[in-house]
C-alpha positions as CSV (number, residue, x, y, z in Angstrom):
1,M,-39.5,-79.5,84.2
2,S,-39.9,-81.1,86.3
3,L,-43.3,-83.4,85.0
4,K,-43.2,-86.0,88.1
5,G,-45.8,-86.3,90.6
6,D,-46.5,-87.6,93.7
7,S,-47.9,-91.3,92.7
8,G,-44.6,-93.3,92.7
9,D,-41.9,-93.7,90.5
10,N,-42.5,-93.1,87.0
11,L,-43.5,-96.0,84.5
12,V,-42.3,-96.8,80.8
13,D,-44.1,-95.1,77.5
14,R,-44.5,-98.5,75.8
15,F,-46.0,-97.3,72.9
16,A,-43.4,-94.9,72.4
17,I,-40.6,-97.7,72.3
18,A,-42.8,-100.3,70.7
19,G,-43.1,-97.5,68.0
20,I,-39.5,-96.8,67.3
21,L,-38.8,-100.6,67.2
22,V,-42.0,-101.6,65.4
23,G,-40.7,-99.1,63.1
24,I,-36.8,-100.1,62.8
25,F,-38.0,-103.5,62.8
26,G,-40.0,-102.9,59.7
27,I,-36.5,-101.3,57.9
28,L,-34.9,-104.6,58.9
29,I,-37.7,-106.6,57.1
30,G,-37.7,-105.1,54.0
31,Q,-34.0,-104.7,53.8
32,V,-34.1,-108.9,54.1
33,I,-37.1,-109.5,52.2
34,E,-35.8,-108.3,49.0
35,G,-32.6,-110.0,49.3
36,G,-30.1,-107.8,51.3
37,T,-28.7,-108.2,55.0
38,I,-28.9,-106.6,58.2
39,W,-25.6,-106.7,58.2
40,S,-24.7,-104.6,55.1
41,L,-26.5,-101.4,56.6
42,V,-23.9,-101.8,59.9
43,V,-21.1,-99.3,58.4
44,L,-19.3,-97.3,61.6
45,P,-17.9,-95.0,59.1
46,A,-21.4,-93.6,58.0
47,A,-22.7,-94.1,62.1
48,F,-20.0,-91.5,63.0
49,I,-20.4,-89.4,60.3
50,V,-24.0,-89.0,60.6
51,F,-24.4,-89.2,64.1
52,L,-21.1,-87.5,65.4
53,G,-21.9,-84.8,62.6
54,T,-26.1,-84.1,63.5
55,A,-23.9,-83.9,67.4
56,G,-21.8,-81.3,66.0
57,A,-24.5,-79.3,64.5
58,V,-26.9,-79.5,67.6
59,L,-24.4,-78.4,69.6
60,V,-23.8,-75.1,67.2
61,S,-26.9,-74.0,66.8
62,A,-28.6,-74.4,70.3
63,T,-27.6,-72.9,73.6
64,R,-25.9,-75.0,76.8
65,S,-28.8,-74.4,78.5
66,D,-30.8,-75.7,76.1
67,I,-29.5,-79.1,75.4
68,V,-29.0,-79.9,78.7
69,R,-32.4,-79.4,79.8
70,G,-33.2,-80.7,76.3
71,I,-31.0,-84.6,77.3
72,K,-32.7,-83.9,80.7
73,L,-37.2,-84.1,78.9
74,L,-36.0,-87.1,77.1
75,K,-37.5,-89.1,79.1
76,L,-40.3,-87.5,78.7
77,A,-40.5,-89.4,75.5
78,F,-40.2,-93.0,77.2
79,F,-42.2,-92.4,80.9
80,E,-45.6,-91.1,81.9
81,S,-44.8,-88.4,83.6
82,G,-46.9,-89.4,86.8
83,S,-48.1,-86.0,87.0
84,P,-52.0,-86.3,87.6
85,S,-54.6,-86.3,85.0
86,A,-56.8,-82.9,83.9
87,E,-59.7,-85.2,85.6
88,V,-57.9,-85.7,89.0
89,V,-56.9,-82.0,88.9
90,A,-60.4,-80.8,88.5
91,R,-62.2,-82.6,90.7
92,E,-60.0,-80.9,93.3
93,I,-60.2,-77.7,92.7
94,T,-64.3,-78.0,92.4
95,E,-64.0,-80.0,95.8
96,A,-61.5,-77.0,96.9
97,A,-64.1,-74.8,96.0
98,I,-67.0,-75.9,97.6
99,T,-64.6,-75.5,101.2
100,A,-64.5,-72.8,100.7
101,R,-68.4,-72.0,99.9
102,K,-69.6,-73.4,103.3
103,E,-66.7,-73.7,105.0
104,S,-63.8,-70.4,104.5
105,I,-60.5,-70.1,102.7
106,L,-58.8,-70.5,105.6
107,A,-60.5,-74.4,105.4
108,L,-57.9,-75.6,102.6
109,E,-55.1,-75.1,104.6
110,K,-55.8,-78.0,105.9
111,K,-56.2,-79.7,102.5
112,L,-52.8,-78.2,100.8
113,S,-50.6,-81.1,101.6
114,S,-53.5,-83.4,100.2
115,Y,-53.6,-82.3,97.0
116,S,-51.9,-84.2,93.5
117,H,-50.0,-81.8,91.9
118,P,-47.2,-79.7,93.1
119,F,-47.9,-76.2,91.6
120,M,-51.7,-76.6,92.9
121,R,-50.1,-76.9,96.3
122,N,-47.7,-73.6,95.5
123,V,-50.9,-72.0,94.2
124,F,-53.2,-72.9,96.6
125,K,-50.4,-71.3,99.6
126,F,-51.5,-67.9,98.5
127,V,-55.5,-68.5,97.7
128,V,-55.2,-69.5,102.1
129,D,-53.2,-66.7,102.1
130,G,-55.8,-64.0,101.3
131,V,-53.7,-62.6,98.6
132,D,-55.6,-60.6,95.8
133,P,-56.5,-62.4,92.7
134,A,-54.3,-60.3,90.4
135,T,-51.5,-60.7,91.3
136,I,-51.7,-64.6,91.8
137,R,-52.2,-64.0,88.3
138,D,-49.2,-62.0,87.9
139,L,-47.2,-64.8,89.5
140,F,-47.5,-67.4,88.3
141,E,-48.9,-66.5,84.5
142,N,-45.5,-65.3,84.9
143,E,-43.8,-69.1,86.1
144,I,-45.9,-70.2,83.7
145,L,-44.9,-68.5,80.8
146,L,-41.3,-68.4,81.0
147,T,-41.6,-72.1,82.3
148,E,-43.6,-73.2,78.7
149,E,-40.0,-70.9,76.5
150,E,-37.6,-72.5,78.1
151,D,-39.4,-76.7,77.7
152,L,-40.1,-76.0,74.8
153,A,-36.7,-74.4,73.4
154,A,-35.0,-77.4,75.2
155,A,-37.0,-79.7,73.6
156,K,-36.4,-78.2,70.1
157,I,-32.9,-80.0,69.7
158,W,-34.4,-82.6,69.4
159,S,-36.9,-81.5,66.3
160,D,-33.6,-79.7,64.8
161,A,-31.2,-83.0,65.2
162,G,-34.0,-84.4,63.0
163,G,-33.6,-81.7,59.8
164,Y,-30.0,-81.9,60.6
165,A,-29.5,-85.6,60.0
166,P,-30.9,-86.4,56.8
167,T,-28.5,-84.0,55.1
168,I,-25.5,-85.0,56.9
169,G,-26.5,-88.3,56.1
170,I,-26.4,-87.0,51.8
171,L,-22.9,-85.5,53.2
172,G,-21.8,-89.4,54.8
173,A,-23.3,-90.2,51.4
174,V,-21.1,-87.9,48.9
175,L,-17.9,-88.8,50.4
176,G,-18.7,-92.4,50.8
177,L,-19.1,-92.2,46.6
178,I,-15.8,-90.0,47.0
179,H,-13.8,-93.0,48.4
180,V,-15.4,-95.1,45.5
181,M,-14.4,-92.7,42.6
182,E,-10.9,-93.1,44.2
183,N,-10.6,-96.6,43.6
184,L,-12.8,-97.1,40.1
185,S,-9.7,-99.5,39.1
186,D,-10.9,-102.0,41.2
187,T,-14.5,-102.1,39.0
188,S,-15.4,-105.3,41.6
189,K,-15.6,-103.5,44.2
190,L,-17.5,-101.2,43.2
191,G,-21.1,-102.2,44.1
192,A,-20.7,-102.5,47.1
193,G,-18.4,-99.3,47.6
194,I,-21.6,-97.4,46.4
195,A,-24.6,-99.5,48.7
196,T,-22.0,-98.9,51.4
197,A,-21.4,-95.3,50.8
198,F,-25.3,-95.1,50.5
199,V,-25.9,-96.3,54.5
200,A,-24.8,-92.6,55.7
201,T,-28.2,-91.1,53.7
202,V,-30.3,-94.6,55.2
203,Y,-28.9,-93.4,58.7
204,G,-29.7,-89.7,58.4
205,V,-33.1,-90.3,56.9
206,G,-34.3,-93.1,59.1
207,S,-33.5,-92.1,61.9
208,A,-34.9,-88.3,61.7
209,N,-37.6,-89.5,61.2
210,L,-38.1,-92.2,63.8
211,I,-36.6,-91.6,66.4
212,F,-35.7,-87.7,66.5
213,I,-38.7,-85.7,65.2
214,P,-40.9,-87.8,67.0
215,I,-39.1,-87.8,70.1
216,G,-39.5,-83.7,69.7
217,S,-43.4,-84.5,68.8
218,R,-43.8,-85.9,71.9
219,I,-42.1,-84.4,74.4
220,K,-43.7,-80.9,73.1
221,R,-46.5,-82.5,73.7
222,K,-46.1,-83.1,77.1
223,I,-45.2,-80.2,77.7
224,R,-48.2,-78.2,76.6
225,H,-50.3,-81.0,78.3
226,E,-48.7,-80.3,81.7
227,I,-48.5,-76.3,80.6
228,M,-52.7,-76.7,80.7
229,I,-53.2,-78.5,83.9
230,K,-51.4,-75.2,85.7
231,E,-53.6,-72.9,83.5
232,L,-56.6,-75.4,85.1
233,I,-54.6,-74.9,88.2
234,L,-54.3,-71.2,87.8
235,H,-58.2,-70.0,86.9
236,G,-59.9,-72.2,89.7
237,A,-57.6,-70.9,92.4
238,I,-58.7,-67.2,90.9
239,G,-62.1,-68.1,90.6
240,I,-62.0,-69.1,94.2
241,V,-60.7,-66.2,95.6
242,S,-62.9,-64.4,93.3
243,G,-65.6,-65.4,95.1
244,H,-67.6,-67.3,92.2
245,T,-69.8,-70.2,93.1
246,P,-68.1,-73.8,92.8
247,Y,-70.6,-74.1,89.8
248,V,-68.8,-71.5,88.1
249,I,-66.0,-72.9,88.9
250,Q,-66.0,-77.0,87.6
251,E,-67.8,-74.8,84.2
252,K,-64.5,-73.0,83.5
253,V,-62.0,-75.9,85.1
254,G,-64.5,-78.6,82.6
255,S,-63.4,-76.3,80.1
256,F,-59.8,-77.7,79.8
257,V,-60.9,-81.0,79.9
258,D,-62.9,-81.3,77.3
259,A,-60.2,-79.5,75.2
Protein backbone atom coordinates (compact mmCIF):
# COMPACT_ATOMS: atom_id res chain seq x y z
CA MET A 1 0.00 0.00 0.00
CA SER A 2 1.04 3.58 -0.43
CA LEU A 3 0.56 5.80 2.55
CA LYS A 4 2.50 8.67 1.13
CA GLY A 5 0.55 11.76 0.25
CA ASP A 6 1.58 14.75 -1.82
CA SER A 7 3.15 16.74 0.97
CA GLY A 8 6.69 15.88 -0.06
CA ASP A 9 9.30 13.46 1.14
CA ASN A 10 8.52 11.24 4.09
CA LEU A 11 9.87 12.50 7.41
CA VAL A 12 11.73 10.29 9.85
CA ASP A 13 9.55 9.24 12.79
CA ARG A 14 11.97 10.10 15.58
CA PHE A 15 9.86 8.53 18.33
CA ALA A 16 10.10 5.07 16.74
CA ILE A 17 13.86 5.23 16.32
CA ALA A 18 14.33 6.78 19.78
CA GLY A 19 12.23 4.02 21.35
CA ILE A 20 14.41 1.25 19.96
CA LEU A 21 17.63 3.07 20.87
CA VAL A 22 16.44 3.79 24.42
CA GLY A 23 15.52 0.13 24.90
CA ILE A 24 18.87 -1.14 23.66
CA PHE A 25 20.74 1.54 25.62
CA GLY A 26 18.92 0.54 28.80
CA ILE A 27 19.97 -3.10 28.39
CA LEU A 28 23.59 -2.18 27.73
CA ILE A 29 23.75 0.21 30.69
CA GLY A 30 22.22 -2.45 32.92
CA GLN A 31 24.85 -4.92 31.75
CA VAL A 32 27.66 -2.50 32.61
CA ILE A 33 26.16 -1.60 36.00
CA GLU A 34 25.98 -5.29 36.89
CA GLY A 35 29.72 -5.52 36.26
CA GLY A 36 29.57 -7.10 32.83
CA THR A 37 30.94 -5.79 29.57
CA ILE A 38 29.11 -4.83 26.40
CA TRP A 39 31.39 -7.04 24.34
CA SER A 40 30.27 -10.09 26.29
CA LEU A 41 26.89 -9.66 24.60
CA VAL A 42 28.45 -9.78 21.14
CA VAL A 43 28.42 -13.45 20.13
CA LEU A 44 28.25 -14.12 16.40
CA PRO A 45 27.16 -17.78 16.57
CA ALA A 46 24.21 -16.79 18.77
CA ALA A 47 23.28 -14.00 16.37
CA PHE A 48 23.36 -16.37 13.41
CA ILE A 49 21.18 -18.93 15.19
CA VAL A 50 18.56 -16.42 16.36
CA PHE A 51 18.25 -14.10 13.38
CA LEU A 52 18.71 -16.62 10.58
CA GLY A 53 16.50 -19.10 12.44
CA THR A 54 13.79 -16.47 12.87
CA ALA A 55 14.06 -15.46 9.22
CA GLY A 56 13.70 -19.09 8.19
CA ALA A 57 10.60 -19.55 10.33
CA VAL A 58 9.01 -16.45 8.79
CA LEU A 59 9.84 -17.69 5.28
CA VAL A 60 8.05 -20.94 6.04
CA SER A 61 4.98 -19.37 7.67
CA ALA A 62 4.30 -16.53 5.21
CA THR A 63 3.76 -16.35 1.48
CA ARG A 64 6.25 -14.72 -0.85
CA SER A 65 3.87 -11.82 -1.55
CA ASP A 66 3.32 -11.21 2.18
CA ILE A 67 7.07 -11.12 2.83
CA VAL A 68 7.79 -8.73 -0.05
CA ARG A 69 4.89 -6.49 0.96
CA GLY A 70 5.84 -6.68 4.64
CA ILE A 71 9.39 -5.54 3.92
CA LYS A 72 8.03 -2.61 1.90
CA LEU A 73 5.73 -1.71 4.80
CA LEU A 74 8.73 -1.53 7.14
CA LYS A 75 9.19 2.13 6.24
CA LEU A 76 5.86 2.88 7.97
CA ALA A 77 7.46 2.08 11.31
CA PHE A 78 10.23 4.63 10.91
CA PHE A 79 8.83 7.32 8.62
CA GLU A 80 5.80 9.56 8.74
CA SER A 81 3.44 8.54 5.95
CA GLY A 82 3.04 12.02 4.46
CA SER A 83 -0.68 11.29 4.21
CA PRO A 84 -3.01 14.17 5.21
CA SER A 85 -4.63 14.09 8.63
CA ALA A 86 -8.28 13.20 9.20
CA GLU A 87 -8.98 16.85 10.06
CA VAL A 88 -7.62 18.05 6.70
CA VAL A 89 -9.58 15.46 4.73
CA ALA A 90 -12.79 16.17 6.68
CA ARG A 91 -12.43 19.88 5.95
CA GLU A 92 -11.94 19.22 2.22
CA ILE A 93 -15.03 17.00 2.12
CA THR A 94 -17.13 19.61 3.91
CA GLU A 95 -15.95 22.27 1.47
CA ALA A 96 -16.78 19.94 -1.42
CA ALA A 97 -20.27 19.43 0.00
CA ILE A 98 -20.80 23.20 0.21
CA THR A 99 -19.61 23.64 -3.40
CA ALA A 100 -21.91 20.87 -4.62
CA ARG A 101 -24.83 22.43 -2.73
CA LYS A 102 -24.27 26.02 -3.88
CA GLU A 103 -23.22 25.25 -7.44
CA SER A 104 -23.37 21.65 -8.61
CA ILE A 105 -21.53 18.35 -8.32
CA LEU A 106 -19.94 19.07 -11.69
CA ALA A 107 -18.27 22.11 -10.13
CA LEU A 108 -16.09 19.71 -8.13
CA GLU A 109 -14.27 18.59 -11.27
CA LYS A 110 -11.99 21.62 -11.34
CA LYS A 111 -11.02 20.95 -7.71
CA LEU A 112 -10.08 17.28 -8.10
CA SER A 113 -6.35 17.94 -8.46
CA SER A 114 -6.31 20.07 -5.30
CA TYR A 115 -7.44 17.30 -2.96
CA SER A 116 -4.66 16.19 -0.65
CA HIS A 117 -5.36 12.44 -0.66
CA PRO A 118 -5.05 10.35 -3.86
CA PHE A 119 -7.94 8.11 -2.77
CA MET A 120 -10.16 11.17 -2.48
CA ARG A 121 -9.24 12.29 -5.99
CA ASN A 122 -10.07 8.83 -7.30
CA VAL A 123 -13.43 8.56 -5.52
CA PHE A 124 -14.53 12.06 -6.47
CA LYS A 125 -13.95 11.32 -10.15
CA PHE A 126 -16.86 8.91 -9.84
CA VAL A 127 -18.84 11.51 -7.92
CA VAL A 128 -18.37 14.07 -10.70
CA ASP A 129 -19.30 11.46 -13.34
CA GLY A 130 -22.64 10.99 -11.61
CA VAL A 131 -22.18 7.36 -10.61
CA ASP A 132 -24.92 6.25 -8.20
CA PRO A 133 -24.10 5.92 -4.47
CA ALA A 134 -24.59 2.14 -4.35
CA THR A 135 -22.08 1.56 -7.13
CA ILE A 136 -19.52 3.88 -5.54
CA ARG A 137 -19.95 2.11 -2.21
CA ASP A 138 -19.55 -1.37 -3.74
CA LEU A 139 -16.48 -0.42 -5.77
CA PHE A 140 -14.50 1.30 -3.06
CA GLU A 141 -15.62 -0.74 -0.05
CA ASN A 142 -14.22 -3.80 -1.81
CA GLU A 143 -10.99 -1.94 -2.57
CA ILE A 144 -10.63 -0.79 1.04
CA LEU A 145 -11.35 -4.28 2.41
CA LEU A 146 -8.91 -5.99 0.05
CA THR A 147 -6.14 -3.47 0.79
CA GLU A 148 -6.68 -3.82 4.53
CA GLU A 149 -6.53 -7.61 4.43
CA GLU A 150 -3.39 -7.66 2.28
CA ASP A 151 -1.57 -5.04 4.36
CA LEU A 152 -2.43 -6.57 7.73
CA ALA A 153 -1.37 -10.02 6.50
CA ALA A 154 1.94 -8.52 5.32
CA ALA A 155 2.47 -6.62 8.57
CA LYS A 156 1.91 -9.84 10.50
CA ILE A 157 5.33 -11.15 9.45
CA TRP A 158 6.91 -8.76 11.98
CA SER A 159 4.63 -9.90 14.80
CA ASP A 160 5.29 -13.51 13.81
CA ALA A 161 9.04 -12.87 13.95
CA GLY A 162 8.51 -11.55 17.47
CA GLY A 163 6.86 -14.84 18.37
CA TYR A 164 9.53 -17.04 16.84
CA ALA A 165 12.65 -15.18 18.02
CA PRO A 166 12.43 -16.03 21.78
CA THR A 167 11.93 -19.72 21.03
CA ILE A 168 14.84 -19.75 18.58
CA GLY A 169 16.83 -17.96 21.28
CA ILE A 170 16.13 -20.80 23.73
CA LEU A 171 17.17 -23.26 21.04
CA GLY A 172 20.44 -21.34 20.66
CA ALA A 173 20.99 -21.45 24.41
CA VAL A 174 20.43 -25.22 24.48
CA LEU A 175 22.88 -25.70 21.61
CA GLY A 176 25.40 -23.59 23.51
CA LEU A 177 24.93 -25.67 26.66
CA ILE A 178 25.43 -28.84 24.65
CA HIS A 179 28.75 -27.46 23.51
CA VAL A 180 29.64 -26.64 27.12
CA MET A 181 28.75 -30.15 28.28
CA GLU A 182 31.02 -31.57 25.60
CA ASN A 183 33.94 -29.74 27.23
CA LEU A 184 33.31 -30.43 30.92
CA SER A 185 36.91 -31.50 31.40
CA ASP A 186 38.03 -27.86 31.15
CA THR A 187 36.28 -26.45 34.23
CA SER A 188 37.98 -23.07 33.89
CA LYS A 189 35.87 -22.33 30.82
CA LEU A 190 32.49 -23.52 32.13
CA GLY A 191 31.32 -20.15 33.45
CA ALA A 192 32.19 -18.24 30.32
CA GLY A 193 30.72 -20.97 28.13
CA ILE A 194 27.39 -20.99 29.94
CA ALA A 195 27.20 -17.19 29.85
CA THR A 196 27.84 -17.21 26.13
CA ALA A 197 25.16 -19.84 25.61
CA PHE A 198 22.51 -17.65 27.22
CA VAL A 199 23.35 -14.69 24.99
CA ALA A 200 21.17 -16.38 22.36
CA THR A 201 18.21 -16.04 24.73
CA VAL A 202 19.01 -12.36 25.18
CA TYR A 203 19.05 -11.89 21.42
CA GLY A 204 15.76 -13.74 20.98
CA VAL A 205 13.78 -12.09 23.76
CA GLY A 206 15.37 -8.69 23.21
CA SER A 207 14.81 -8.55 19.45
CA ALA A 208 11.23 -9.76 19.84
CA ASN A 209 10.20 -7.22 22.45
CA LEU A 210 12.32 -4.25 21.36
CA ILE A 211 12.16 -4.60 17.59
CA PHE A 212 9.87 -7.15 15.93
CA ILE A 213 6.67 -6.88 17.99
CA PRO A 214 6.79 -3.05 18.33
CA ILE A 215 7.43 -2.69 14.59
CA GLY A 216 4.50 -4.97 13.79
CA SER A 217 2.20 -3.07 16.14
CA ARG A 218 3.25 0.32 14.76
CA ILE A 219 2.73 -0.74 11.15
CA LYS A 220 -0.72 -2.14 11.93
CA ARG A 221 -1.64 1.07 13.71
CA LYS A 222 -0.72 3.17 10.68
CA ILE A 223 -2.52 0.79 8.31
CA ARG A 224 -5.73 1.07 10.34
CA HIS A 225 -5.39 4.85 10.45
CA GLU A 226 -5.13 4.97 6.66
CA ILE A 227 -8.16 2.69 6.32
CA MET A 228 -10.09 5.07 8.59
CA ILE A 229 -9.15 8.00 6.33
CA LYS A 230 -10.40 6.12 3.27
CA GLU A 231 -13.68 5.22 4.99
CA LEU A 232 -14.09 8.88 5.94
CA ILE A 233 -13.64 9.89 2.29
CA LEU A 234 -16.04 7.24 1.04
CA HIS A 235 -18.79 8.20 3.52
CA GLY A 236 -18.41 11.86 2.60
CA ALA A 237 -18.51 11.17 -1.14
CA ILE A 238 -21.62 9.00 -0.84
CA GLY A 239 -23.28 11.71 1.25
CA ILE A 240 -22.60 14.32 -1.44
CA VAL A 241 -23.93 12.10 -4.24
CA SER A 242 -27.00 11.28 -2.14
CA GLY A 243 -27.78 14.99 -1.79
CA HIS A 244 -27.20 15.33 1.93
CA THR A 245 -26.73 18.82 3.28
CA PRO A 246 -23.25 20.09 4.12
CA TYR A 247 -24.20 20.10 7.81
CA VAL A 248 -25.15 16.40 7.75
CA ILE A 249 -21.97 15.51 5.86
CA GLN A 250 -19.88 17.54 8.29
CA GLU A 251 -21.39 15.61 11.18
CA LYS A 252 -20.72 12.30 9.44
CA VAL A 253 -17.07 12.96 8.69
CA GLY A 254 -16.65 14.64 12.06
CA SER A 255 -17.44 11.35 13.77
CA PHE A 256 -14.32 9.86 12.16
CA VAL A 257 -12.15 12.75 13.31
CA ASP A 258 -13.40 12.43 16.90
CA ALA A 259 -12.96 8.64 16.96
